[in-house]
N, C-alpha and C positions, 0 to 999 in steps of 0.2 A: 316181084315187089310192084312189077305193073299187070293192072290189070283192064282189058279192054273196057267200056263203059258205054250208057245209050250216048252220051253227047260229047265221050272223046275218051278219056284211060284215067285208071286213080293210080297214088303212088301210094306206097307204103313208106312213111319214112321215121327214122327212127333221130327225134330230137336232140341237142345237147347243147342247150341253154348256158350262157355264160360265158362262151368262148371269145377270143381275140379277134376276130373275123368269123362272119358268116364265109362259108363254103363249104361245098362234100369233103366229108370225112372218109369216105369210104363205104362197104358194106355191111350191114350187123346183119347176122346170121347166116342160115344157110334155105337153100330150095325154095318152096311154096314160103314161108316165114322168112323171107331173107326183108329185109327193111333196108333204104339208103339213109347212109349217117349223116346227116348235117350241122355240123357245126353252126350254133347262132349267137350273134354278138348282140345279147337280148336277152335280160332275166324273165326266168317265168313268172312272172307278176302281171299280175292285169291284163291278159292276154299280149302281153309285150313281143312273147317270142313264138308266137302263134302271127301276130302282124309280120315281123322279120322275115321269116319261113314264106311268107303267101308275095311277099316284097319280093323277095330271091327267087322263086321258084318263077313266079311269073318273070321277070328278066333273064332269066336261067332257061328259059324254055320259050323266050321272046311272045308271049303272052299280056292280055292288058292284065292287071289285078283283079280284076270283075270276072276274068276266066277261073282263075284260082279261087276253090273253095276249100274250107277245112269240113270234111263229111264226120269225121270219128279222130276221139282223141284230144279235146280240146285241154285238161288237165293233164295229163299222161303224155311221158316221153314217147311213148306207139304213135303215131297218127296217120291219118287217111284223107289224102285230098283227092279231089274231084279235079283234073284239069282239063278243060272244055276246047275244045277246037283243036284239038291235036290225035294224030294215030297213034298209035302202039307203035309203030316201024321209026315212028317222027322223035318220040321220049326215049325207047331204045337208042336209039343212035347217038343222041344228046349224050344221053347219062353214061354211056362206053366209051365215048370223047372224052368225055369229065374225070372216068376212073384209068384212063390211059395214060393220062398226062404225068 
C-alpha cells in the first residue's frame, strides 16, 4: 500500500464514502495490491469525499494539506495519494500504530 516516490511516498487507499466518521477501517486486499481502507464522512459527490480524504491524511500524517495530492482514482473507490515530505518508515509506523489500536 506504500511505495517510495521521488518526493515522499505514495499511499494506495480504498475509500468508503458516506460513513458516520472519517477513520482508518483496516486493510483491503493482500500483498502488493493491498490498500488502506478509510471510511469517509462525506458523500462521493463533486469531490467532497476526495477533499475529506486529503484533510484526514494531512492530519493523520501531520502534513500540510498542500503535501497531500490525489494522483489517481478521483472518481473511483481505489485511489493513490502522494504524501510529500514524509519517509516510508514514518508512514509505515503511523499506519501500523493506527491498525493495532
